[in-house]
Kinemage of the C-alpha trace (Angstrom):
@kinemage 1
@onewidth
@group {chain A} dominant
@subgroup {mainchain}
@vectorlist {calphas} color= white
{ca met a 1} P -138.720 29.306 -87.934
{ca gln a 2} L -140.389 27.002 -90.360
{ca ile a 3} L -138.320 24.949 -93.609
{ca glu a 4} L -139.252 22.389 -95.888
{ca val a 5} L -136.426 19.704 -96.105
{ca lys a 6} L -136.962 16.626 -98.671
{ca asp a 7} L -136.312 13.497 -96.735
{ca pro a 8} L -133.875 11.986 -98.932
{ca ala a 9} L -134.363 8.324 -98.852
{ca thr a 10} L -138.086 8.920 -100.429
{ca gly a 11} L -138.236 12.477 -101.420
{ca ala a 12} L -141.015 13.507 -98.846
{ca leu a 13} L -141.109 17.010 -97.559
{ca leu a 14} L -140.816 17.364 -93.929
{ca leu a 15} L -142.200 20.842 -92.720
{ca leu a 16} L -139.934 21.079 -89.169
{ca glu a 17} L -139.700 24.230 -86.765
{ca ala a 18} L -135.985 25.291 -86.387
{ca lys a 19} L -135.474 27.369 -83.316
{ca pro a 20} L -132.091 29.014 -82.932
{ca glu a 21} L -130.669 27.241 -79.431
{ca arg a 22} L -126.744 27.800 -77.805
{ca his a 23} L -125.117 24.348 -76.856
{ca leu a 24} L -121.591 24.944 -74.911
{ca ser a 25} L -120.031 27.916 -76.199
{ca glu a 26} L -121.713 27.010 -79.786
{ca his a 27} L -124.616 27.967 -81.952
{ca gly a 28} L -127.296 25.790 -83.356
{ca tyr a 29} L -130.830 25.110 -83.870
{ca arg a 30} L -133.026 22.474 -82.497
{ca ile a 31} L -135.019 21.165 -84.974
{ca arg a 32} L -138.752 19.619 -83.994
{ca his a 33} L -140.708 17.513 -85.909
{ca ser a 34} L -144.386 17.875 -86.024
{ca asn a 35} L -144.713 15.548 -83.378
{ca gly a 36} L -143.261 17.277 -80.785
{ca ser a 37} L -139.850 15.195 -81.374
{ca gly a 38} L -136.519 16.858 -82.174
{ca phe a 39} L -132.266 16.757 -81.730
{ca leu a 40} L -129.760 19.901 -81.728
{ca ile a 41} L -127.618 20.356 -84.899
{ca ile a 42} L -124.704 22.285 -84.549
{ca asn a 43} L -122.211 23.824 -88.194
{ca arg a 44} L -118.855 22.763 -87.268
{ca leu a 45} L -116.223 23.475 -89.647
{ca gly a 46} L -119.057 23.613 -92.549
{ca ala a 47} L -120.832 20.293 -91.938
{ca trp a 48} L -123.919 19.642 -89.828
{ca arg a 49} L -123.971 17.550 -87.262
{ca ser a 50} L -126.687 16.252 -84.142
{ca ala a 51} L -124.756 17.653 -80.692
{ca asp a 52} L -127.084 15.625 -78.952
{ca asp a 53} L -126.287 12.412 -79.728
{ca his a 54} L -129.275 11.792 -81.516
{ca his a 55} L -128.923 9.439 -84.243
{ca val a 56} L -129.555 11.686 -87.573
{ca glu a 57} L -129.101 10.540 -90.929
{ca pro a 58} L -125.646 12.397 -92.877
{ca glu a 59} L -127.900 13.241 -95.954
{ca leu a 60} L -130.635 14.496 -93.416
{ca leu a 61} L -128.616 16.733 -91.514
{ca ala a 62} L -127.251 18.043 -95.190
{ca asn a 63} L -130.429 18.719 -96.187
{ca ile a 64} L -131.629 20.486 -92.839
{ca gly a 65} L -128.525 23.262 -93.111
{ca leu a 66} L -129.354 23.894 -96.215
{ca ala a 67} L -132.917 24.797 -95.874
{ca leu a 68} L -131.206 26.736 -93.119
{ca glu a 69} L -128.640 28.216 -94.780
{ca gly a 70} L -131.960 29.168 -97.756
{ca tyr a 71} L -131.260 26.434 -100.263
{ca gln a 72} L -134.169 25.951 -102.379
{ca leu a 73} L -135.845 22.581 -102.344
{ca lys a 74} L -134.487 20.968 -105.637
{ca glu a 75} L -130.818 21.925 -104.410
{ca gln a 76} L -131.286 19.383 -101.634
{ca ile a 77} L -130.593 15.608 -101.699
{ca thr a 78} L -132.695 12.893 -102.546
{ca his a 79} L -132.293 9.489 -103.826
{ca ile a 80} L -135.705 9.016 -105.926
{ca thr a 81} L -134.899 8.601 -109.651
């Protein structure tokens, strides 16, 4: 599925591909950028975390999680005033 995510640092709209994936015994999502790079995220105890040692800023992980959970763009984190 395609998700719209706000870059918290710039406010830019990111269009990402999210594909369900299992990692060990956990359900997660493989997140892919349009350039093909990607990483796996998993929700643990209510917080989205990178599951494959790929560094992702915590605010961006939170925004990806909000998009996966169906929240609107205006509810995502931004540092732009």
